[in-house]
C-alpha positions as CSV (number, residue, x, y, z in Angstrom):
1,M,-2.8,0.7,-32.9
2,S,-4.3,3.0,-30.2
3,H,-3.3,2.2,-26.6
4,A,-6.1,2.0,-24.0
5,A,-6.1,4.7,-21.4
6,P,-5.5,3.8,-17.7
7,A,-8.7,3.1,-15.8
8,H,-7.6,5.3,-12.9
9,K,-6.0,8.8,-12.8
10,R,-4.9,8.8,-9.1
11,I,-4.3,5.7,-7.0
12,L,-3.2,4.9,-3.5
13,L,-0.9,1.8,-3.4
14,K,-0.8,0.1,0.0
15,L,2.4,-1.9,0.3
16,S,3.1,-4.2,3.3
17,G,6.5,-4.1,4.8
18,E,6.7,-7.8,4.4
19,A,6.4,-7.3,0.6
20,L,9.9,-5.7,0.7
21,M,11.5,-8.7,2.3
22,G,11.4,-10.9,-0.8
23,S,12.5,-14.3,0.3
24,D,14.5,-12.9,3.3
25,A,13.5,-13.5,6.9
26,F,13.3,-9.7,7.6
27,G,14.7,-6.4,6.3
28,I,14.7,-5.1,2.8
29,N,15.6,-7.2,-0.2
30,H,17.4,-5.1,-2.8
31,A,16.3,-7.0,-5.9
32,T,12.6,-7.0,-4.6
33,I,12.5,-3.3,-4.0
34,V,14.1,-2.5,-7.4
35,R,11.5,-4.7,-9.2
36,M,8.6,-3.0,-7.4
37,V,9.9,0.4,-8.3
38,Q,10.2,-0.6,-11.9
39,E,6.5,-1.6,-11.9
40,I,5.6,1.7,-10.2
41,A,7.6,3.6,-12.8
42,E,5.9,1.9,-15.6
43,V,2.5,3.0,-14.2
44,T,3.6,6.6,-13.6
45,R,4.8,6.8,-17.3
46,L,1.1,6.2,-18.3
47,G,0.3,9.5,-16.6
48,V,-1.2,7.9,-13.4
49,Q,-0.6,9.8,-10.1
50,V,0.7,7.3,-7.5
51,A,0.7,7.7,-3.8
52,V,2.1,4.9,-1.5
53,V,1.4,3.9,2.1
54,I,4.0,1.5,3.4
55,G,4.0,-0.8,6.4
56,G,6.8,-1.7,8.7
57,G,6.5,-5.4,9.4
58,N,9.7,-6.4,7.7
59,I,11.8,-4.2,10.1
60,F,9.6,-4.5,13.2
61,R,9.7,-8.3,12.8
62,G,13.4,-8.1,13.7
63,V,12.7,-6.4,17.0
64,A,9.3,-8.0,17.8
65,G,10.8,-10.3,20.4
66,G,12.0,-7.3,22.4
67,A,8.5,-5.7,22.1
68,V,6.9,-8.6,24.0
69,G,5.2,-7.1,27.1
70,M,5.9,-3.6,25.9
71,D,3.3,-0.9,26.2
72,R,1.1,-1.1,23.0
73,A,1.4,2.6,22.2
74,T,5.3,2.4,22.5
75,A,5.4,-0.6,20.2
76,D,3.1,1.1,17.7
77,Y,5.5,4.2,17.6
78,M,8.4,1.8,16.9
79,G,6.3,0.4,14.1
80,M,5.8,3.9,12.7
81,L,9.5,4.5,12.7
82,A,10.0,1.3,10.8
83,T,7.7,2.6,8.1
84,V,9.8,5.7,7.8
85,M,12.9,3.5,7.2
86,N,11.0,1.6,4.5
87,A,9.7,4.9,2.9
88,L,13.3,6.2,2.7
89,A,14.5,3.0,1.1
90,L,11.7,3.1,-1.4
91,A,12.2,6.7,-2.3
92,D,15.9,6.2,-2.7
93,A,15.2,3.3,-5.1
94,M,12.7,5.4,-7.0
95,N,15.2,8.3,-7.4
96,K,17.8,5.9,-8.8
97,Q,15.2,4.9,-11.4
98,A,14.6,8.5,-12.4
99,L,11.3,8.7,-10.6
100,V,10.9,11.8,-8.3
101,A,9.7,10.6,-4.9
102,R,8.7,12.6,-1.9
103,V,8.4,11.1,1.6
104,M,5.8,12.7,3.9
105,S,5.6,11.6,7.5
106,A,2.7,11.7,9.9
107,I,5.1,12.2,12.8
108,A,7.6,15.1,12.8
109,I,11.1,14.1,11.9
110,E,12.0,17.1,9.9
111,Q,15.7,16.5,9.5
112,V,14.9,13.2,7.7
113,V,11.5,13.6,5.9
114,E,9.0,16.4,5.5
115,P,5.8,16.4,7.5
116,Y,2.6,15.4,5.9
117,V,0.7,18.4,4.6
118,R,-2.3,17.6,2.5
119,P,-2.1,20.6,0.0
120,K,1.6,19.9,-0.5
121,A,0.9,16.2,-1.2
122,L,-1.7,17.1,-3.8
123,Q,0.7,19.5,-5.4
124,Y,3.4,16.8,-5.7
125,L,0.9,14.4,-7.2
126,E,-0.2,17.0,-9.8
127,E,3.5,17.5,-10.7
128,G,3.9,13.8,-11.4
129,K,5.9,13.0,-8.3
130,V,5.3,9.8,-6.3
131,V,4.3,10.6,-2.7
132,I,5.2,8.0,-0.1
133,F,3.2,8.4,3.2
134,A,5.2,7.2,6.2
135,A,4.4,6.7,9.9
136,G,0.9,5.4,9.3
137,T,-1.7,7.8,10.7
138,G,0.7,9.2,13.3
139,N,-1.4,7.6,16.0
140,P,-1.0,4.4,17.9
141,F,-3.7,1.7,17.7
142,F,-4.3,2.4,14.0
143,T,-2.8,0.1,11.3
144,T,-1.1,1.1,8.1
145,D,-4.3,-0.3,6.3
146,T,-6.2,2.5,8.1
147,A,-3.6,5.0,7.0
148,A,-4.1,3.8,3.4
149,A,-7.8,4.3,3.7
150,L,-7.4,7.7,5.3
151,R,-4.8,9.1,2.9
152,G,-6.6,7.6,0.0
153,A,-9.8,9.5,1.0
154,E,-7.8,12.7,1.7
155,I,-6.0,12.9,-1.6
156,G,-9.1,11.9,-3.6
157,A,-7.7,8.6,-4.9
158,E,-10.1,6.7,-7.1
159,V,-9.1,3.3,-5.6
160,V,-6.9,1.8,-2.9
161,L,-4.7,-0.9,-4.3
162,K,-3.7,-3.4,-1.6
163,A,-0.6,-5.3,-2.7
164,T,-0.3,-8.7,-1.1
165,K,1.4,-12.0,-1.8
166,V,-1.9,-13.5,-3.1
167,D,-3.5,-12.5,-6.4
168,G,-6.8,-11.6,-4.9
169,V,-9.4,-12.7,-2.3
170,Y,-10.3,-16.3,-2.3
171,T,-13.2,-18.4,-0.9
172,A,-10.5,-20.2,1.2
173,D,-6.7,-20.3,1.6
174,P,-5.6,-21.3,-2.0
175,Q,-2.4,-22.8,-0.6
176,K,-4.4,-25.1,1.7
177,D,-7.6,-25.7,-0.3
178,P,-7.2,-26.6,-4.0
179,T,-10.9,-25.9,-4.6
180,A,-10.6,-22.3,-3.5
181,T,-11.8,-19.8,-6.1
182,R,-10.9,-16.2,-6.5
183,Y,-13.6,-13.5,-6.2
184,A,-13.5,-11.2,-9.2
185,K,-15.5,-8.6,-7.2
186,L,-17.3,-8.3,-3.8
187,S,-19.3,-5.7,-2.1
188,F,-18.0,-4.3,1.2
189,D,-21.0,-5.8,3.0
190,E,-20.4,-9.3,1.5
191,A,-16.7,-9.2,2.4
192,M,-17.6,-8.2,6.0
193,A,-20.4,-10.8,6.3
194,R,-18.0,-13.5,5.1
195,N,-15.2,-12.2,7.4
196,L,-12.6,-12.4,4.7
197,G,-10.0,-10.3,6.6
198,I,-9.0,-8.2,3.6
199,M,-8.2,-5.2,5.9
200,D,-8.8,-4.4,9.5
201,A,-12.3,-3.3,10.4
202,T,-11.5,0.4,10.9
203,A,-9.8,0.7,7.4
204,F,-12.6,-1.3,5.8
205,A,-15.3,0.9,7.4
206,L,-13.5,4.0,6.3
207,C,-13.3,2.9,2.7
208,R,-16.9,1.9,2.7
209,D,-18.1,5.1,4.2
210,Q,-16.1,7.2,1.8
211,R,-17.2,5.0,-1.2
212,L,-13.5,4.3,-1.9
213,P,-13.1,0.9,-3.6
214,V,-10.3,-1.5,-2.7
215,R,-8.6,-3.8,-5.1
216,V,-6.5,-6.7,-3.7
217,F,-3.8,-8.0,-6.1
218,S,-0.4,-9.7,-6.0
219,I,2.7,-7.5,-6.0
220,I,4.8,-10.7,-6.7
221,K,3.0,-11.4,-10.0
222,H,4.9,-9.6,-12.7
223,G,2.8,-6.9,-14.5
224,A,-0.2,-7.3,-12.2
225,F,0.1,-3.7,-10.9
226,K,-0.1,-2.3,-14.5
227,R,-3.0,-4.6,-15.4
228,V,-5.0,-3.4,-12.3
229,V,-4.3,0.3,-13.3
230,M,-5.5,-0.5,-16.8
231,G,-8.7,-1.9,-15.5
232,E,-8.1,-5.5,-16.5
233,D,-9.5,-8.5,-14.6
234,E,-6.7,-8.8,-12.0
235,G,-7.1,-9.4,-8.3
236,T,-10.4,-8.8,-6.5
237,L,-12.4,-5.6,-6.5
238,V,-14.2,-4.7,-3.3
239,Y,-16.8,-2.0,-3.9
240,V,-19.7,-0.1,-2.3
Protein backbone atom coordinates (compact mmCIF):
# COMPACT_ATOMS: atom_id res chain seq x y z
CA MET A 1 0.00 0.00 0.00
CA SER A 2 1.49 3.37 -0.99
CA HIS A 3 1.39 6.14 1.58
CA ALA A 4 0.11 9.52 0.46
CA ALA A 5 2.69 12.29 0.48
CA PRO A 6 2.22 15.29 2.81
CA ALA A 7 0.33 18.19 1.23
CA HIS A 8 2.92 20.68 2.49
CA LYS A 9 6.71 20.67 2.42
CA ARG A 10 7.33 23.60 4.80
CA ILE A 11 4.87 24.88 7.40
CA LEU A 12 4.72 27.53 10.11
CA LEU A 13 2.93 26.31 13.24
CA LYS A 14 1.50 29.05 15.46
CA LEU A 15 1.06 27.82 19.04
CA SER A 16 -0.55 29.98 21.68
CA GLY A 17 1.05 30.06 25.10
CA GLU A 18 -2.32 29.02 26.52
CA ALA A 19 -2.10 25.76 24.57
CA LEU A 20 0.85 24.74 26.80
CA MET A 21 -1.16 25.16 30.01
CA GLY A 22 -3.29 22.10 29.47
CA SER A 23 -5.85 22.18 32.25
CA ASP A 24 -3.64 24.31 34.53
CA ALA A 25 -4.44 27.94 35.37
CA PHE A 26 -1.10 29.15 34.01
CA GLY A 27 2.44 27.92 33.35
CA ILE A 28 3.51 24.87 31.36
CA ASN A 29 1.81 21.51 31.73
CA HIS A 30 4.43 18.78 31.25
CA ALA A 31 2.09 16.13 29.83
CA THR A 32 0.61 18.65 27.38
CA ILE A 33 3.95 19.80 26.00
CA VAL A 34 5.18 16.20 25.64
CA ARG A 35 2.04 15.24 23.68
CA MET A 36 2.39 18.26 21.39
CA VAL A 37 6.03 17.43 20.71
CA GLN A 38 5.09 13.85 19.84
CA GLU A 39 2.63 15.16 17.24
CA ILE A 40 5.25 17.53 15.81
CA ALA A 41 7.81 14.69 15.69
CA GLU A 42 5.35 12.53 13.76
CA VAL A 43 5.02 15.26 11.12
CA THR A 44 8.79 15.88 10.83
CA ARG A 45 9.27 12.14 10.21
CA LEU A 46 7.17 12.58 7.06
CA GLY A 47 9.88 14.92 5.77
CA VAL A 48 7.93 18.12 6.46
CA GLN A 49 9.97 21.16 7.52
CA VAL A 50 8.44 22.67 10.66
CA ALA A 51 8.93 26.15 12.10
CA VAL A 52 7.07 27.25 15.23
CA VAL A 53 6.02 30.64 16.56
CA ILE A 54 4.93 30.50 20.17
CA GLY A 55 2.94 32.90 22.32
CA GLY A 56 3.48 33.78 25.96
CA GLY A 57 0.00 34.09 27.46
CA ASN A 58 0.42 31.12 29.80
CA ILE A 59 3.33 32.80 31.61
CA PHE A 60 2.25 36.40 31.19
CA ARG A 61 -1.14 35.52 32.69
CA GLY A 62 0.64 34.85 35.98
CA VAL A 63 2.01 38.42 36.10
CA ALA A 64 -0.81 40.21 34.25
CA GLY A 65 -2.18 41.67 37.50
CA GLY A 66 1.08 43.49 38.05
CA ALA A 67 1.03 44.79 34.48
CA VAL A 68 -2.19 46.76 35.04
CA GLY A 69 -1.45 50.44 34.40
CA MET A 70 1.98 49.55 33.02
CA ASP A 71 3.33 51.22 29.91
CA ARG A 72 2.13 49.16 26.92
CA ALA A 73 5.59 48.79 25.37
CA THR A 74 7.05 47.55 28.69
CA ALA A 75 4.23 45.02 29.09
CA ASP A 76 4.81 43.82 25.51
CA TYR A 77 8.53 43.29 26.19
CA MET A 78 7.58 41.21 29.23
CA GLY A 79 5.33 39.17 26.95
CA MET A 80 8.22 38.65 24.53
CA LEU A 81 10.39 37.30 27.35
CA ALA A 82 7.56 34.91 28.27
CA THR A 83 7.64 33.53 24.71
CA VAL A 84 11.40 32.90 25.08
CA MET A 85 10.71 30.83 28.22
CA ASN A 86 8.07 28.81 26.33
CA ALA A 87 10.40 28.34 23.35
CA LEU A 88 13.15 26.99 25.63
CA ALA A 89 10.71 24.56 27.26
CA LEU A 90 9.43 23.41 23.87
CA ALA A 91 12.95 22.94 22.48
CA ASP A 92 13.99 20.98 25.57
CA ALA A 93 10.98 18.67 25.21
CA MET A 94 11.80 18.21 21.51
CA ASN A 95 15.45 17.36 22.18
CA LYS A 96 14.32 14.73 24.70
CA GLN A 97 12.20 13.17 21.92
CA ALA A 98 15.23 12.99 19.60
CA LEU A 99 14.09 16.01 17.57
CA VAL A 100 16.74 18.63 16.94
CA ALA A 101 15.29 22.05 17.79
CA ARG A 102 16.80 25.51 17.45
CA VAL A 103 15.40 28.56 19.22
CA MET A 104 15.88 31.88 17.43
CA SER A 105 14.92 35.09 19.22
CA ALA A 106 13.87 38.40 17.68
CA ILE A 107 15.48 40.17 20.65
CA ALA A 108 19.12 39.61 21.52
CA ILE A 109 19.68 37.31 24.53
CA GLU A 110 22.71 35.56 23.13
CA GLN A 111 23.71 33.71 26.30
CA VAL A 112 20.34 31.95 26.20
CA VAL A 113 19.20 31.65 22.58
CA GLU A 114 20.64 32.58 19.22
CA PRO A 115 19.41 35.68 17.39
CA TYR A 116 17.00 35.33 14.48
CA VAL A 117 18.92 35.36 11.20
CA ARG A 118 16.84 34.40 8.19
CA PRO A 119 19.49 32.48 6.15
CA LYS A 120 20.43 30.48 9.27
CA ALA A 121 16.77 29.64 9.93
CA LEU A 122 16.38 28.43 6.34
CA GLN A 123 19.54 26.33 6.67
CA TYR A 124 18.22 24.69 9.85
CA LEU A 125 14.90 23.88 8.16
CA GLU A 126 16.69 22.34 5.16
CA GLU A 127 18.68 20.20 7.61
CA GLY A 128 15.46 18.86 9.12
CA LYS A 129 15.72 20.77 12.38
CA VAL A 130 12.65 22.34 13.99
CA VAL A 131 13.08 26.12 14.28
CA ILE A 132 11.25 27.86 17.14
CA PHE A 133 10.88 31.60 16.69
CA ALA A 134 10.74 33.40 20.04
CA ALA A 135 10.10 37.00 21.15
CA GLY A 136 7.44 37.71 18.53
CA THR A 137 8.55 40.28 15.96
CA GLY A 138 10.89 41.88 18.50
CA ASN A 139 8.70 44.98 18.52
CA PRO A 140 6.01 46.11 20.96
CA PHE A 141 2.43 46.61 19.66
CA PHE A 142 2.64 43.52 17.44
CA THR A 143 1.14 40.18 18.43
CA THR A 144 2.64 36.73 18.06
CA ASP A 145 -0.01 36.14 15.34
CA THR A 146 1.69 38.91 13.37
CA ALA A 147 5.05 37.27 14.10
CA ALA A 148 3.67 34.01 12.68
CA ALA A 149 2.52 35.77 9.50
CA LEU A 150 5.85 37.60 9.16
CA ARG A 151 8.09 34.58 9.78
CA GLY A 152 5.87 32.39 7.63
CA ALA A 153 6.30 34.79 4.72
CA GLU A 154 10.05 35.18 5.36
CA ILE A 155 10.82 31.46 5.35
CA GLY A 156 8.56 30.71 2.39
CA ALA A 157 6.14 28.53 4.37
CA GLU A 158 3.28 27.15 2.29
CA VAL A 159 0.74 27.64 5.06
CA VAL A 160 0.38 29.07 8.57
CA LEU A 161 -1.23 26.50 10.85
CA LYS A 162 -2.92 28.26 13.74
CA ALA A 163 -3.36 25.79 16.58
CA THR A 164 -6.30 26.62 18.86
CA LYS A 165 -8.58 24.85 21.33
CA VAL A 166 -11.39 24.69 18.73
CA ASP A 167 -11.29 22.47 15.63
CA GLY A 168 -11.77 25.28 13.14
CA VAL A 169 -13.74 28.46 12.55
CA TYR A 170 -17.47 28.31 13.26
CA THR A 171 -20.47 30.43 12.33
CA ALA A 172 -20.93 31.08 16.08
CA ASP A 173 -19.36 29.92 19.36
CA PRO A 174 -19.93 26.13 19.22
CA GLN A 175 -19.91 25.93 23.03
CA LYS A 176 -22.76 28.42 23.27
CA ASP A 177 -24.71 27.75 20.09
CA PRO A 178 -25.49 24.09 19.26
CA THR A 179 -26.49 25.07 15.70
CA ALA A 180 -23.03 26.54 14.94
CA THR A 181 -21.38 24.94 11.93
CA ARG A 182 -17.72 24.73 10.95
CA TYR A 183 -16.49 26.45 7.83
CA ALA A 184 -14.40 24.04 5.73
CA LYS A 185 -12.88 27.00 3.89
CA LEU A 186 -13.24 30.76 3.72
CA SER A 187 -11.61 33.52 1.74
CA PHE A 188 -9.72 36.22 3.64
CA ASP A 189 -12.29 38.77 2.47
CA GLU A 190 -15.21 36.66 3.75
CA ALA A 191 -13.49 36.15 7.11
CA MET A 192 -12.85 39.89 7.45
CA ALA A 193 -16.37 40.83 6.36
CA ARG A 194 -17.87 38.44 8.93
CA ASN A 195 -15.45 39.69 11.59
CA LEU A 196 -14.59 36.15 12.69
CA GLY A 197 -11.56 37.19 14.74
CA ILE A 198 -9.29 34.41 13.48
CA MET A 199 -6.15 36.54 13.87
CA ASP A 200 -5.59 40.20 14.58
CA ALA A 201 -6.03 42.55 11.62
CA THR A 202 -2.31 43.16 11.05
CA ALA A 203 -1.50 39.43 10.88
CA PHE A 204 -4.49 38.75 8.68
CA ALA A 205 -3.66 41.55 6.24
CA LEU A 206 -0.05 40.35 6.01
CA CYS A 207 -1.12 36.78 5.19
CA ARG A 208 -3.60 38.01 2.59
CA ASP A 209 -1.07 40.36 0.94
CA GLN A 210 1.57 37.61 0.82
CA ARG A 211 -0.98 35.06 -0.43
CA LEU A 212 -0.15 32.89 2.56
CA PRO A 213 -3.09 30.65 3.51
CA VAL A 214 -4.00 30.08 7.15
CA ARG A 215 -5.50 26.87 8.51
CA VAL A 216 -7.13 26.92 11.94
CA PHE A 217 -7.26 23.56 13.71
CA SER A 218 -7.42 22.06 17.20
CA ILE A 219 -4.14 21.21 18.91
CA ILE A 220 -6.13 19.32 21.56
CA LYS A 221 -7.68 16.92 19.04
CA HIS A 222 -5.34 13.94 18.75
CA GLY A 223 -3.85 13.48 15.27
CA ALA A 224 -5.36 16.71 13.88
CA PHE A 225 -1.95 18.25 13.17
CA LYS A 226 -0.90 15.30 11.02
CA ARG A 227 -4.24 15.25 9.19
CA VAL A 228 -3.85 18.95 8.36
CA VAL A 229 -0.33 18.38 7.01
CA MET A 230 -1.60 15.47 4.90
CA GLY A 231 -4.19 17.77 3.35
CA GLU A 232 -7.26 16.12 4.89
CA ASP A 233 -10.47 17.97 5.73
CA GLU A 234 -9.47 19.15 9.19
CA GLY A 235 -10.11 22.58 10.64
CA THR A 236 -10.81 25.63 8.48
CA LEU A 237 -8.74 26.88 5.56
CA VAL A 238 -8.58 30.64 4.99
CA TYR A 239 -7.26 31.40 1.52
CA VAL A 240 -6.79 34.28 -0.92
